N, C-alpha and C positions, 0 to 999 in steps of 0.2 A: 484223545490225542487222534486217534485214527479216523474220525469224523470228524476234524481242521485238517488233518494231512490227505483225505484225500477229498477237500470240500476244495483245499489250495489245489490240489493238483490239477481238480474236474472247471476252476478261474484259472490256469494258467494257461487256459485254453488248445489249440491245438495240437498235434503231435507234430515233432519236427526234431531232423536228422541234423539240423543244421546247429552243431556245437557253440559257434558263433552268436547264437540268441539264443544260447540259453543259461539258468541264473543258477551262480554259485550254489550249493545245499545251505551256505550257511546265512546267504543274502536271504535265499527261500525261509531260511526261519526267524530273520528279521522281518519279512512281509507276514509270515504267518502270525509272527507277538505283537504286532501293527494293529492285527485285523481281529485277537484275540478279546482286545474289552466290549467288540461290539458283538462278536462269536456268544459269549458269557450272556452279556444282557440279553440276546437271542435266547437261548438257550434258556432261561429263567422265566422270560415273556411265556416261551412255550411249553417248561414242564412243572412251572410251578404247582398249577392243579392237578398235577399227575405225582406228586411228592409226598411225603407227609411233614405236616408243619413245623417249623426251624432245619429242615434240608436247609443243605449250604446254599443250592439255587435260589438263594433271597437274598436277606438282608448280604450276609455275607459276601455272596459273588457282587452283591453290588459296587462294596467295598473294594473287594478284588479287582475286580474291572477297572474302578478310582484308579488306585494304585499302576497299574498296568497303563491307561490311557495316560498320565501323567510323566509316566518312566520311556514311553516310547511315541510322545508331541512329536517331538523334530524328525521323527521317523514317517509317521503316518501318509505325510501327506506325498511321497515319493515310495509308499510302498501302492498305493493307490494308483500314484502314475504306472506305476512297474506292472501291474497286474492288466490295466488297460492300455498298457503299450502291447503288453505277449495276446491278448487276446480280439487285438485290431482296432480297436478303438481309437479315438481322438482327444489324447491327453489333454487339448487344449480346453475341452469344456468342463476339465475337474474346477478351475480356477481357486475359488472359497469352501469350495463344497467338499472338501474330501473326505471331513467326518460323518456326513451326510450318506457320500458315496460308500464308505464303509459300514453304512448301516445297510442298508443296501444290500450290498455283497455278504455280511453277517446272513441274514435272513435270507439271501438264499438257501446259503450253505448250510443251515440249519430248518430248511424247511420239510425235511423229509427225514429228520426224528420223530420215532412213532413215542406213544408213552412207555412201552414198554422199557424204551432206549435211556429212558429222563431217567431213571438209578444209576446208568452207567455213568450218563456224565457228568450224573449228580455228582458222583464218585470220583472219576477222572477231574472235574472241576477244586472241587477237596483237596485232593492227595497234589493239586499243583501248587496250593494256595502258598504253603509256604516256604518255596520255591523262587529265589530270586530272579527279576525277568529275562537276565542272558539266560539262565541256565532254558528259558522255553525257547528260548532263538536255536542254544544248541540239541539242546531233543528234538523240538521239529526240523531242525536243516537238517538231520542225522535218518529221521523218520523219511524223509521228503527225497532224501538224495536215497536211500535204501529203496522205499516204493519206485524212485526215477528207473534205478537200475533193473528192478524186477519187469519193468512193464515193454521193457524190447522197446520193439519200433515203434508201438503207441506209445510211449514215454511225453509226455509232459516235458516240459523244454528245462528241466533240471539237471544242469550242468551231472555229468558222470568222471566223479573223481577216482 
């Protein structure tokens, strides 16, 4: 969860002190959850070679990613639009490419995961698997809210509630 939280904070872009441009923690959690299937798939591609046979970041993680993708299908395009808007990119370029853009975002979010971190990533994804998708959004929103409140002036645009 720490990797995803840090990655979403990074993607949230430049620091801002304007609360009117902030994202409420609950919305940030929904955005993180919408990105999660692609993050799980990216972690699986990156970590499979570093994990024992039968590790969760394999077939079982693919089923989890599929479940979450189906449950967040209606918010995925708006999640991409929000991230792009916050980072100052042109939202109009999304078109029908939101899933492709999410895959690119996920790859960039997981690119720094080392072989040594793969075991922890595997354990985290496996621990999250039995939870309902709504719990992911709530947990990520809470983590992002705490991270933003601790970041001070360098905070990403997560609203401080």
